C-alpha positions in Angstrom: 67.7 28.1 -25.8 70.9 28.5 -25.2 73.0 31.6 -24.2 76.8 32.2 -25.0 78.5 33.5 -21.7 81.4 35.2 -23.7 79.0 37.5 -25.6 75.8 37.0 -24.2 74.2 36.1 -27.6 71.0 33.9 -27.5 70.8 30.8 -30.2 67.2 28.9 -30.1 67.9 25.2 -30.8 65.5 22.1 -30.3 65.3 20.3 -27.1 63.5 17.5 -26.1 62.5 15.9 -22.8 60.7 13.2 -21.2 59.4 13.3 -17.9 57.9 10.7 -15.5 56.3 11.0 -12.3 55.2 8.5 -9.8 53.4 9.8 -6.5 50.6 9.0 -4.1 48.3 11.4 -2.6 46.1 10.5 0.8 43.9 13.4 1.7 41.5 13.8 5.1 38.8 15.8 5.7 38.8 16.7 9.5 35.2 16.6 10.5 35.3 18.6 14.0 37.5 21.7 13.1 36.2 21.6 8.8 40.1 21.2 7.8 41.6 19.2 5.2 44.9 17.5 5.8 46.6 16.2 2.8 49.9 13.9 2.5 51.9 14.0 -0.7 55.0 11.6 -1.7 56.5 11.8 -5.3 59.3 10.9 -7.6 60.2 12.6 -10.6 62.7 11.8 -13.6 63.4 14.2 -16.5 65.1 12.9 -19.2 66.9 16.1 -21.1 67.6 14.8 -25.2 69.3 17.0 -27.6 72.8 18.7 -27.8 73.0 18.6 -24.1 71.9 15.5 -22.7 71.2 15.0 -19.1 69.1 13.1 -16.3 67.5 14.5 -13.2 65.8 12.9 -10.5 63.4 14.8 -8.2 61.8 13.8 -5.4 59.6 14.7 -2.5 59.5 12.1 -0.1 57.2 13.8 2.2 54.8 16.9 1.9 52.6 18.0 4.3 49.6 20.7 4.1 46.9 21.7 6.1 44.3 24.0 5.4 41.7 25.2 8.5 39.4 27.5 8.0 38.5 30.2 10.5 34.9 31.2 11.8 33.3 29.4 8.4 30.8 26.7 7.8 31.9 23.6 8.7 30.4 21.3 5.9 32.0 18.0 7.1 30.3 18.7 10.5 26.6 19.0 9.1 27.4 16.1 6.7 28.5 13.5 9.4 25.3 14.3 11.2 23.1 14.6 8.2 24.5 11.4 5.8 24.2 8.5 8.4 20.7 9.5 8.7 19.8 9.5 4.9 21.6 6.3 4.4 19.2 5.0 7.5 16.2 6.6 5.3 17.2 4.6 2.2 17.0 1.6 4.0 14.1 2.0 5.5 12.7 3.3 2.2 13.2 -0.1 1.1 11.7 -1.9 4.1 8.7 0.2 3.6 8.4 -0.2 -0.6 8.7 -3.9 0.4 5.6 -4.0 2.8 3.5 -1.7 0.7 4.2 -4.5 -2.1 2.7 -6.9 0.3 -0.4 -4.9 1.1 -1.1 -4.8 -2.5 -0.6 -8.3 -3.0 -3.2 -9.0 -0.4 -5.7 -6.4 -1.7 -5.1 -8.1 -5.0 -5.8 -11.7 -3.4 -9.1 -10.5 -2.3 -9.9 -8.7 -4.8 -9.7 -12.3 -6.9 -11.4 -14.0 -3.8 -14.7 -11.6 -4.0 -14.5 -12.0 -8.1 -14.2 -15.4 -7.6 -17.1 -16.1 -5.1 -19.2 -13.2 -7.3 -18.4 -15.9 -10.6 -19.4 -18.6 -8.3 -22.3 -17.2 -6.6 -24.0 -16.2 -10.3 -24.2 -19.5 -11.4 -25.5 -21.1 -8.3 -28.0 -18.5 -8.8 -28.9 -19.0 -12.1 -29.3 -22.5 -11.8 -32.0 -21.9 -8.4 -33.5 -19.2 -10.1 -33.9 -21.5 -13.3 -35.3 -24.5 -11.3 -37.8 -22.0 -9.7 -38.9 -20.9 -13.1 -40.0 -23.7 -13.8 -41.8 -24.3 -10.3 -43.3 -20.7 -11.0 -44.3 -21.7 -14.4 -46.3 -24.8 -12.8 -47.9 -22.6 -10.2 -48.9 -20.2 -12.9 -50.8 -22.2 -14.5 -52.4 -23.3 -10.9 -53.1 -19.7 -10.3 -50.9 -19.7 -6.9 -48.5 -17.2 -8.7 -49.4 -14.0 -10.9 -48.3 -13.2 -14.5 -46.1 -10.1 -12.7 -44.5 -12.5 -10.5 -43.4 -15.2 -13.3 -42.3 -12.7 -15.6 -40.1 -11.2 -12.0 -39.0 -14.2 -12.0 -38.0 -14.7 -15.6 -36.4 -11.3 -15.7 -34.3 -12.4 -12.7 -33.1 -15.8 -14.9 -32.2 -13.5 -17.7 -30.3 -11.1 -15.1 -28.6 -14.3 -13.9 -27.3 -15.8 -16.9 -25.9 -12.5 -18.1 -24.1 -11.7 -14.7 -22.1 -15.1 -15.3 -20.2 -13.6 -18.4 -19.5 -10.5 -16.9 -18.3 -12.3 -13.6 -15.9 -14.9 -15.5 -14.6 -11.6 -16.9 -14.0 -9.6 -13.8 -12.5 -13.3 -12.4 -9.9 -12.8 -15.1 -8.8 -9.2 -14.7 -8.2 -10.0 -10.8 -6.1 -13.3 -11.9 -3.6 -11.1 -14.2 -3.5 -8.4 -11.7 -2.5 -10.5 -9.0 0.0 -12.7 -11.2 1.7 -9.0 -12.5 2.5 -8.7 -8.5 3.6 -12.0 -8.3 5.3 -11.9 -11.3 3.8 -14.9 -12.6 2.6 -14.8 -16.3 -1.4 -15.2 -17.6 -0.8 -19.0 -17.8 -1.3 -19.5 -13.9 -4.1 -19.6 -12.3 -4.5 -18.9 -8.4 -7.2 -20.6 -6.5 -8.3 -18.2 -3.5 -9.7 -19.5 -0.7 -11.5 -17.8 2.5 -9.3 -18.2 5.9 -11.8 -18.1 8.4 -9.0 -17.8 11.1 -7.9 -14.6 12.2 -4.5 -13.9 14.4 -5.9 -13.2 18.0 -3.8 -9.9 17.7 -5.1 -6.3 19.8 -2.5 -3.4 19.3 -1.5 -0.9 21.6 -1.8 2.7 20.4 1.0 3.8 22.4 3.5 0.8 21.2 2.4 0.8 17.7 3.2 4.8 17.8 6.7 4.4 19.4 7.6 1.4 16.9 6.5 4.0 14.7 8.3 7.0 15.5 11.3 4.1 16.6 11.4 2.2 13.1 10.0 4.4 10.0 11.1 6.7 8.0 8.7 9.6 8.9 10.4 10.5 12.6 13.7 10.1 10.2 12.1 12.0 7.8 11.6 15.4 10.2 14.9 14.9 11.8 16.6 15.2 8.6 14.7 18.3 7.9 15.0 19.8 11.2 19.1 19.3 10.5 19.0 20.8 7.1 17.3 24.1 8.2 19.8 24.6 11.1 22.6 23.5 8.5 21.5 26.3 6.4 21.4 29.1 9.6 24.8 27.9 10.1 26.0 28.6 6.6 24.2 31.8 6.3 25.7 33.2 10.0 29.1 31.8 8.7 29.1 33.6 5.3 28.5 37.2 6.9 31.6 39.1 8.1 35.3 38.6 8.0 36.4 35.3 6.4 39.9 33.8 7.3 41.7 30.5 6.5 45.2 29.3 8.1 47.4 27.5 5.7 50.5 25.6 6.6 52.2 23.0 4.7 56.0 21.1 5.4 57.8 19.0 3.0 61.0 17.7 2.1 62.7 17.6 -1.7 65.8 17.0 -3.7 67.4 16.6 -7.0 70.3 14.8 -8.2 71.5 12.8 -11.2 71.1 9.3 -9.5 67.9 8.4 -7.9 69.9 8.0 -4.7 70.9 11.0 -4.7 67.6 12.5 -5.1 66.9 11.2 -1.5 70.4 12.2 0.1 70.1 15.3 2.4 66.7 16.3 1.1 66.1 20.0 1.8 62.9 21.0 3.9 60.2 24.1 3.2 58.1 25.2 6.0 55.5 27.5 5.2 52.8 29.2 7.3 50.1 31.7 6.0 46.6 33.2 7.0 44.6 34.8 4.7 41.3 36.6 4.9 38.7 38.6 3.5 36.6 41.6 4.7 33.4 42.8 3.3 33.4 46.9 2.7 29.8 46.8 2.6 27.2 43.8 2.2 23.9 46.5 2.0 22.4 44.5 4.7 22.8 41.3 2.2 24.5 38.8 5.1 21.9 40.1 7.5 19.1 39.0 5.5 20.5 35.9 4.7 20.4 34.9 8.3 17.0 36.1 8.9 15.8 34.3 5.9 17.3 30.8 7.0 16.2 31.4 10.5 12.6 31.7 9.3 13.1 28.8 6.9 13.8 26.8 9.8 11.1 27.9 12.1 8.6 27.0 9.1 10.0 23.4 9.1 9.7 23.1 12.7 6.1 24.2 12.7 5.7 21.8 9.9 7.2 19.2 11.8 4.8 19.7 14.7 1.5 20.0 12.7 2.8 16.7 10.9 3.3 14.8 14.3 0.1 15.4 15.2 -1.1 14.6 11.9 0.2 11.3 11.9 -0.6 10.5 15.6 -4.1 10.9 14.8 -4.0 8.7 11.8 -1.9 6.0 13.9 -4.8 6.2 16.5 -7.3 5.9 14.3 -5.9 2.8 12.3 -5.4 1.4 15.4 -8.8 1.4 16.6 -10.4 0.2 13.1 -7.9 -2.7 13.4 -8.8 -3.9 16.8 -12.6 -3.6 15.8 -12.2 -5.3 12.5 -11.6 -8.8 13.7 -14.9 -8.6 15.3 -16.3 -7.2 12.8 -15.1 -10.1 10.9 -16.7 -12.5 13.0 -20.2 -10.8 12.5 -20.0 -10.4 9.1 -18.9 -14.0 8.5 -22.0 -15.1 11.0 -24.1 -12.5 8.7 -23.4 -14.5 5.7 -24.1 -17.7 6.9 -27.7 -16.5 7.9 -28.1 -15.0 5.0 -27.3 -18.1 2.8 -29.5 -20.1 5.2 -32.4 -18.0 5.0 -32.0 -17.9 1.1 -32.1 -21.8 1.0 -35.1 -21.7 3.6 -36.9 -19.1 1.2 -36.1 -21.4 -2.0 -38.2 -24.3 0.3 -40.8 -22.1 1.0 -41.4 -21.3 -2.4 -41.2 -24.6 -3.7 -43.7 -25.4 -0.7 -45.9 -22.2 -2.2 -45.3 -20.4 0.9 -43.2 -17.4 -0.5 -43.5 -15.2 -3.2 -41.4 -14.0 -5.7 -40.5 -11.0 -4.0 -39.4 -13.0 -1.1 -37.2 -15.1 -2.8 -35.3 -12.4 -4.9 -34.8 -10.4 -1.3 -32.7 -13.3 0.1 -31.0 -13.7 -2.8 -29.8 -10.5 -3.1 -29.2 -10.5 0.9 -27.1 -14.0 0.7 -24.8 -12.0 -2.1 -24.3 -8.7 0.2 -23.8 -10.4 2.8 -20.8 -12.7 1.3 -19.6 -9.7 -0.7 -19.3 -7.6 3.0 -17.6 -10.5 4.4 -14.9 -10.3 2.0 -14.6 -7.1 1.8 -14.1 -6.9 5.6 -11.7 -9.6 5.3 -9.8 -7.4 2.9 -9.8 -4.6 5.3 -8.3 -6.2 8.5 -5.4 -7.3 6.2 -4.8 -4.1 4.5 -4.9 -2.4 7.8 -2.8 -4.8 9.3 -0.2 -4.7 6.6 -0.7 -0.5 6.6 0.3 -0.6 10.7 3.7 -3.0 9.6 4.7 -0.4 7.0 4.1 2.6 9.3 6.2 0.4 11.8 8.5 -1.7 10.1 7.4 -4.3 13.1 6.3 -8.2 12.8 3.3 -8.1 15.4 2.6 -11.7 15.2 6.6 -12.9 15.8 7.3 -9.8 18.1 10.4 -8.5 15.9 11.0 -5.2 14.1 11.3 -6.3 10.3 14.9 -5.2 9.3 17.2 -6.6 6.5 20.9 -7.2 5.5 21.9 -4.9 3.0 25.1 -6.2 2.5 23.5 -9.3 1.3 21.1 -7.2 -0.5 23.9 -5.4 -2.9 26.1 -8.5 -3.3 
């Protein structure tokens, strides 16, 4: 648009321009005050085409602005308190998940061990029962074994033969479950063994509880929940009443037909302003929000107190179970040895005619049950151990906290 200075007429013409800008801006939140500071430096070139060609440079060597809310909720302050704890919590959650995976692996291992031992026992029982059945057949002819006892032993032999197939299926299922956790395919076969020696560890309840509060996510989650509740109260209080904000800016700027002139004798501008808003009527809404936030905070504190009491009781129970489990494993191992030896003796007595079929069957059942109980007790021992490791993120054998370098993990 062009305007004549002689008669004031306006004439519209085509005009073309090209603008290029290059700038750098840095901003920073001020945690202590909740303010926002920004620094800007910018340079623009404007090329005017058409009838009136022109070149203009516009520079802002420096422009600083600061905004400071007054009597308001400081989000940065609360984030600085909460976010580091959230980061630490995620790190501990990863460690706990790794320990839980270890516990699951141990459980699957002992499931495979139990299935393998049952399969071995099924074959051994079938062989022994078949041998005893041939002896019973001869004794039936001699009249030292009744027809009822012979049929009882024959039924036992049939059941043992049937259990072999089911035992093999159980072994295969347990093997595949363990392979799945370890990341192996179904072609890999693991031969589990019974480790007779258990670590001589006696856990102290006080130490375990302290480690749990220091290392696990439990206490950290409670701290985060309490901080968030306090943050909500602070936000509710700040949102009622007068809202004020202080704004200040200072900058230098200049224009010129050449870049060098755009930085010569820059002009400065300074602005300071105060803005505020005052609610005329909120009909008690602000007060209600504050009361609601305070009530929620009290609920969170009560829930934390209850959860800590329950957590202490759970730790106390598990420490007691672990400390007694080693002795229980030793007792069940001895019971398994006794039951196995008694079964062997009972077979000898049956061969000599000094034991009945019922005595032989009972001894076999007792031997199988005692072995199952021993393996189950071993599994419980390691389950208690790795569960307590998960709660405490502490290696009781080495006496060190379980930790990981997150930087190496993410690279």
